[in-house]
C-alpha positions in Angstrom: 43.8 25.3 165.2 43.1 28.5 162.9 40.5 28.1 160.1 42.0 28.9 156.7 39.9 30.0 153.6 40.6 29.9 150.0 42.1 33.2 149.8 44.7 32.4 152.5 45.7 29.1 150.9 46.1 30.7 147.3 47.8 33.5 148.5 50.5 31.0 149.7 51.0 29.6 146.1 51.3 32.8 144.1 54.1 32.5 141.6 54.2 29.0 141.9 53.0 26.4 139.3 49.7 25.3 140.4 47.5 22.6 139.2 43.3 24.4 139.8 40.6 21.4 139.7 37.5 23.0 138.6 33.8 21.8 137.4 34.9 22.5 133.9 38.0 20.8 134.0 41.9 20.9 135.2 44.2 23.6 134.2 48.1 23.9 135.2 50.4 27.0 135.2 51.8 29.7 137.0 49.4 31.3 139.6 49.7 35.0 139.1 46.9 36.9 140.6 44.3 35.9 143.6 41.3 38.4 143.6 37.9 38.1 145.3 36.2 35.9 142.9 39.0 35.1 140.6 42.6 33.9 140.0 44.7 34.5 137.0 46.5 31.6 135.9 49.4 31.6 133.1 49.1 28.5 131.4 51.6 26.8 129.0 50.9 24.7 126.3 51.1 24.1 122.1 54.2 26.6 122.1 52.4 29.4 123.6 51.4 30.9 126.7 47.9 32.0 127.7 46.3 34.0 130.8 43.4 32.4 132.5 40.6 34.0 134.8 39.2 31.2 136.7 36.1 32.1 138.9 36.5 30.9 142.5 33.5 29.3 142.9 33.9 26.7 140.3 37.4 25.7 141.8 37.4 22.0 143.5 41.0 21.9 144.7 44.1 23.8 144.0 47.6 22.6 144.7 51.6 23.3 143.9 52.7 21.3 141.0 56.3 20.0 141.3 58.5 20.8 138.6 60.6 18.0 137.6 63.8 17.5 135.7 63.0 14.7 133.0 64.9 11.6 133.4 66.0 8.8 131.3 65.2 5.2 131.8 68.3 4.6 134.1 67.2 7.8 136.3 70.0 10.3 134.7 69.4 13.5 133.6 70.3 15.0 130.3 74.2 15.0 130.1 74.8 13.2 133.1 75.9 10.1 131.7 78.5 12.0 129.0 80.0 13.9 131.8 80.2 10.8 134.2 81.8 8.7 131.0 84.2 11.5 130.4 85.1 11.7 133.8 85.7 7.8 134.0 87.9 8.2 130.7 90.0 10.8 132.1 91.0 9.0 135.3 91.5 5.6 134.0 94.4 7.2 131.4 96.2 8.8 134.4 
């Protein structure tokens, strides 16, 4: 088994949505760059984008965040209920 280091793992996550757990708090965003001693993260919040440089020595963990489609209380996504009810109405009128 080969031993992986932080840089190898972080490079696998480039251009992906990640969560970075540090000694100073948690940060979520798109991993833009992995340098020798910092990573660069594009973080979205409050209607604006911020670019953060996080020192690698402060990182406790980094992992990919799965983006998800918001679902309603019955598990349907936006627009799915209207489409299925319209299809049902049109098929019942034939």
